C-alpha positions in Angstrom: -21.7 30.6 2.9 -20.1 30.6 -0.6 -22.3 30.4 -3.6 -20.9 29.3 -7.0 -22.1 27.6 -10.3 -20.8 24.5 -11.5 -18.8 24.7 -14.7 -17.4 21.7 -16.2 -17.3 20.2 -12.8 -15.6 22.9 -11.0 -17.0 25.8 -8.9 -16.9 29.1 -10.4 -17.7 31.3 -7.1 -19.8 34.0 -7.2 -18.6 37.8 -7.6 -18.3 40.5 -4.9 -20.1 42.8 -7.4 -22.5 41.9 -9.8 -25.2 43.6 -11.9 -28.8 42.8 -10.9 -31.2 44.5 -13.1 -29.8 48.3 -14.0 -28.2 48.3 -10.5 -24.7 47.0 -9.5 -24.7 45.4 -6.1 -21.6 45.2 -3.7 -21.7 41.8 -1.8 -25.1 40.5 -2.9 -27.4 38.9 -0.5 -28.0 34.9 -0.5 -31.5 35.4 -1.9 -30.0 37.7 -4.9 -27.2 35.1 -5.7 -29.6 32.3 -6.0 -32.1 34.6 -8.3 -29.0 34.7 -10.5 -28.4 30.7 -10.8 -25.8 30.4 -8.0 -26.0 27.5 -5.5 -24.9 27.3 -1.7 -21.5 25.5 -1.7 -21.0 22.6 1.0 -17.2 22.0 1.6 -16.2 18.8 3.2 -12.9 18.2 5.0 -10.2 16.4 3.1 -9.4 13.0 4.3 -6.3 11.6 5.4 -4.3 9.6 2.8 -1.3 7.1 3.0 2.0 8.0 1.3 0.7 6.2 -2.1 -2.2 8.2 -2.6 -3.7 11.5 -2.3 -7.2 13.3 -1.9 -8.9 14.8 -5.4 -11.7 16.9 -4.9 -14.8 16.4 -7.0 -17.8 18.4 -7.2 -21.9 17.6 -8.1 -24.8 19.5 -7.7 -27.4 17.8 -5.4 -30.5 19.2 -4.0 -29.8 22.8 -4.7 -26.1 22.9 -3.4 -22.7 22.3 -4.9 -21.6 19.7 -3.0 -17.8 18.7 -2.3 -16.6 15.1 -2.3 -13.2 13.4 -2.4 -11.6 10.7 -4.5 -8.3 9.0 -3.4 -5.9 8.8 -6.4 -2.8 6.8 -6.9 0.3 8.8 -6.9 2.2 7.9 -9.8 5.7 7.0 -9.2 8.0 8.1 -11.8 9.7 5.3 -13.6 13.1 3.7 -11.9 16.3 4.8 -13.6 18.8 2.2 -14.2 21.3 4.0 -12.2 18.4 3.7 -9.3 17.8 0.0 -10.0 21.6 -0.6 -9.6 21.9 1.4 -6.6 19.1 -0.8 -5.0 20.2 -3.8 -6.1 24.0 -2.8 -4.2 22.2 -1.9 -1.5 20.1 -5.3 -0.8 23.3 -7.4 -1.7 25.7 -5.9 1.0 22.8 -5.1 2.9 24.1 -1.4 3.3 22.8 0.7 6.1 26.0 2.8 6.5 25.8 6.0 4.5 29.6 5.6 3.6 29.2 2.2 2.1 26.1 3.4 0.4 27.7 6.3 -1.2 30.6 4.3 -2.2 28.5 1.7 -4.0 26.4 4.6 -5.7 30.0 5.9 -6.8 31.3 2.4 -8.4 27.9 1.6 -10.0 28.0 5.1 -11.6 31.4 5.5 -12.7 30.6 1.7 -14.4 27.6 2.9 -16.1 29.7 6.0 -17.5 32.4 3.3 -18.5 29.8 1.3 -20.5 28.4 4.4 -22.1 31.4 5.3 -23.7 
């Protein structure tokens, strides 16, 4: 069993060595940790998520324990560049699935972007 204190919403796990009164204790017992304000930690398995989400752990103190829960957070997609948009558009227009055709379209579009930037 792990013991911790909940600090700013995150568990701060108990040390393997701590001072209890005037004595340094190695591998303190659960009773010693409880007396120093540490609580048992209850971890839960991470849930499965889809490709657009990830599981973010959250910790709360409940019933004399620190309990882990999970929240599905949406993965932020980076903004699409103009080049990516043009490549996607070219692929949709041509129905391209052949890698050589896609590569040729990307080259053409990239060249046109460079020309227009000059």
